N, C-alpha and C positions, 0 to 999 in steps of 0.2 A: 504494500500500500504506500502511496505517496501522500504525505501530509503537507498541505499548502496553508501557509499563514499569510493573512493580510491584516490591516489594522481596523478598518471601519466599513460601514455599510456601503458607501459609494464604490469601494474596491471589491467588497464581498459579492454584491449582487450580480455584476456582469459575469463573474465566474460561475456563480451558482446557476445562473440561467443556462449555462452551457452543459450542465451535468445531466446525464441520463440516469434514470432510476434513483433520483435523489430523495433523501429522507433526512430529517433532523438527527443530529447526534444526541443521543439520550444519556448524557453524562452531566452531572451537576457541575455548574461553574464553567462549562464550555459552551460558547456560542458558535454553532457551526452545523454542517451537514456533511453527508457522505453521498457518493454516487460514482458514476463512471464517465470518463471521456475516452472514446474509443475502447481499447482493451484495458485501459488503466483504471484501477480502483483507487479512489482518492478520498481523503477527508479534507474539508475546507473549514478553517477556524479563523475567526476574527479576534484579535488580541486587544483591541482598543488602541488609542493613539498614545505614543510616548514610551520612553524606555522602561519606566517602572511597571506600567500595565503590561507591556509586551513581554517583559521578562517573567513576571508572575504568571500570566495566562499561558504563555508558551510552555513554561516549566510544568504547569498543571496538565496541559494537553499531552505533553511528551511522556509524563508519568502515568497517564490514564489510558491512552490509546496504545494498541499493541500491533505488532507485525509491521512496523514502519521501516520501509526500505530507503526512503529518501525524504528529506525536508526541503520544501521549496518556499523561499521567502519572497513575497511579491507585494506589489502596491505601486504607489506613485512616489516620485522623488523630485527634489529641486536640482537643477543643473548648476554646476560650478564652473563650467567651461562654455565658451561661446559657440561651440559647434554642435550643441545638443538642442534641437528644436522641440516644441511641444509634441508629446506623443511618441518620441523616439524611445525605442527599447534599449535598455542598458543591462548588460550582463556583468555582474561584479566578479572580479578575480581576487579581490581582498576586501574584507570588511574591517572598519576601524571605528573606535570611539574617540572622541576629542577630549582634550583636557578642558576642564571647566573654565579656566582663566584665559585661554587662548584657543587657537585652532590647530595646535599641534596634535598628532595622534597620541592617544593614551595606550590603548590595546589594539593590536593588529592581528587579524585572523585570516588565514588562507582558506578559501573555499575548496570544496572537493574537486580536484583537477579533472578527474575522469568524467564527473558529471558536468562540469563546466564545458568540457569538449563535446559531450553528448548534446547539450543544449545549443552550443554554438553551431554544430553541424545541422541540427534540426531547424534552427532559425534560417540558416543559409538555404537548406533544401526547400523551405517553405517560401523563400523569397522575401523574408522579413529583414529589413535593414536594422542593424543594431550596432551599438558601441560597446566597448568593454573597458574596464579599468577599476581602480579602487573606489569604494563607496564609504562615505562617512556617516556615522550615526551620532546625532547630537541631541542632548537633553532638551535644548531649546531650538525653536525654528530659527534658521538663518534667513533673515528677512530682507536685507538690502543688497543692492548690487555691489557695494563696496565690501561688505562683509563676505559675500560669496567669493569675491576675488581673493581676499585675504585667506579664506579657508582653503581655496585651491592651492595657493602658493605655499602655505604652511604645511599642508598635508599631502598634496598630490592627488587628493580625491577628486573625482569628476562629478559626483552627485552627493546629495545629503538627504537623509531621512531621519526618522526618530525611533526606529525599531530594529532595523536589520541586524546589527552587530550583536545585540543582546540575545536575539533569537538564535543567531548562529552559535554563540557561546553555549547556550543551553543544549543545542543539538550536539556540539562538539564534546561537551562534558559527558554525554551519553554515547559517545563514539558512533554517532549517526552522521552519514554524509549529508551535506546541504549545498544548495546553490541559491543565488539571489538574482532575481530578474525583476527590474522595475521599469516604469515608463515616466517620462519627464512631464511634470505638472507646470513648472515655472522655469523660464530660461535664466541664464546667468545675468542677463541685462535687465531683468524685471524685479522690482520690489514685490514682495509677497503680500500685497494689499488684501486685507480681508481675512487673513489666516487667524488673527487674534479674535475674530468673531466666532470661531468654532470651539466646541467643547472637546474633551478628551476622547469622545467617541466619534468625532467628525461631524457632529450636528451643529447647525447654526444656533447660537445663543440669541434668541429673538430680542430679549430686552437689551442686551449689550449692543446688538446690531442697530436697534432703533435709536438708542442714545447716541451712538457713534455717528450714524448718518444724519441725525439732527444737527450735531455739532460740525460735521464735515461732510456736506452733501456730495462733494466731488468724489468721495470714496466709493460711491455706488458704481462708478465706472470700473474701478479695480475689482470690486466684488463680483460684478457681472463677468468680467474677464476670467476671474478665478473659477467661477462656476462652469463657464464654457470650457476652460482648459481641463478642469477635472473630468468632465464628460469625455473629452477627447482622449485624455491620458488613460482613464480606466477602461474605455472601450479598446484602446490599443493594447493594453496589458492583457485583457481577457482573450483577445484574438491571438496574441503571441503565445500565451500559455497553452491554449487549445491546439495551436499549430504544432508546438513542441510535443505535447503529450500524444498526439496522434501519430507521431513519427518515431517514438521510442518504444522499445519492447518492455 
């Protein structure tokens, strides 16, 4: 069985929609479902947004579910380099956490090389354009163009998210192979306007959004762009994951 982790509903639903014979996972404390894509049996689990939730919920799922052959970490990410457009698939070759006070790497974790190559070959065979490189996991969102540039220079990472490395560490601690494949939500040249209006499950905090938009009506343009980009990125992610899973044994 392949265990697929994503963070929140907008990432979860496009994958769930592609499952055949899907049914909810009946385990306390685990939000997810199981089913098939092609010949592959998989479980899909939403961890919630952020390092703390991701580590806790991934650990619980890994300790509860059995017969796991591979862990796939997926979802959306922010670009840290200028050559990654919205929706571009990125396959991580290393995962890292950042130091709290700066953007230098704290822990660095190699992904499973054999599975990285399997995914790379499947993406190529499916005609899916992708990039590869190190991915950073940050406790806080990296919001501005200038900070994205600093993060890339300090770490060498080409993307940033808030869950991947801690999930990878949990899999690694259990000697389970893992890969990380994400798609770009915001480019390196875009400030991540509107991200502060979402809660830890990826839902818009309506009261905070209303107050913010009253004080700064121009932010509505950035929020609309973020919503549009999220739809493009999550659709791209689900298409890429299905393409890979239909091409592996």
